[in-house]
N, C-alpha and C positions, 0 to 999 in steps of 0.2 A: 823557021819559026820556033822549033823546039830549042834550038841553041839560044835564042833570045830569052826565052823563059828561064832556062838554066842559069844564064849569066845574071839575070835580074835576081834570082833566088840567092845566088852566091853573094851578091852585093848587099842584100837585106839581112843575111844570116848574122853578121857581126853586130848589127843594130839590135836584133832580137836578143842575142846573148847579153849584150850590155844592158838592155832593159830588164832582163831576168836577174842579172847581178844586182842592179839597183833595187829591185823589189825585195830580194833576199836581204840586202843590207838594211833596208828600211824596217822590215818585220823582225829581224833578229838582233839588230843593234840599236837603231834610233828609237823605235817605238817603246821598247822596254825602258830605255834611259829616260825618255820623256815622262813615262808613267811613274817611275821612281821619283823624279824631281817633283812631280805634282803631289805625290803622297807625302813627301818630306815637307813641302810648303804647307799642306793642310795640317800636318802634325804640329808644325811650329805655330800656326795660327791658333790651334786649339789649346796650347799651353796656357796655364793660368797660375796665379800667385799660389805658392805653397807646393807646386809640383817639383819633384826631384828630377834633376837632369844630369847628363854627362856630356861634356863638350867633346869635340873631335880631337882635342888635345889630351883628353883623359881626366879633366878636372870635374870632380863631383860637387854638386851644390844644390841648393834649394832656391827657387825663384822668390825674390822679395818684391821686385818692382818690374813692371813691364812698360817699356817705352816703345816709340814707333818702330825703331829698327834695332833695338838692343834690350837686353835683360840686365837687371842688377841681381846677382846671385849671392847667397851667403854660403861660405865654405867653412871648413874646420876652423875653430877658434873665433867665431863671430866676425870673420873678415868678409869684406864685400868686394866683389869684382864686377866690373861692367864688361859684358861680352856681347858680341854681335849675334843676332838671331840665327844667322847662317852657320854659326859655330856649334850649334846644338846637334848632337848625333842622335838620329832617330832610332837606330837599332839598339844602341847602348842604353838610351834613356827609356825606351819601351820595356826592355828587360829589367831595368832597375825599378821601374814603376810596378811591374808585375811582382817582383820579389818583395817590395815594401808592402803591397796589399795583402800578401799571404801572411 
């Protein structure tokens, strides 16, 4: 009887370890990434005309027009560029906005 219990515990142990690994992956990798994506989406939705932004490519500009999925920004020399909303860098733009306000 004791041998049967020990054999069944040995069979379940790898499943328990795999479950623990999946939980660790979720809490340390997936969940923070989903939170960051949610924060970036919220940041992009709150942008308005006149805000200064930096794209992920390093282009600095000021928002002139907001469309459904893109911005028209004004850059150096009164040139205008159409960029996708997903190209706006949240971290760089937030620091730029803080510097401009001071």
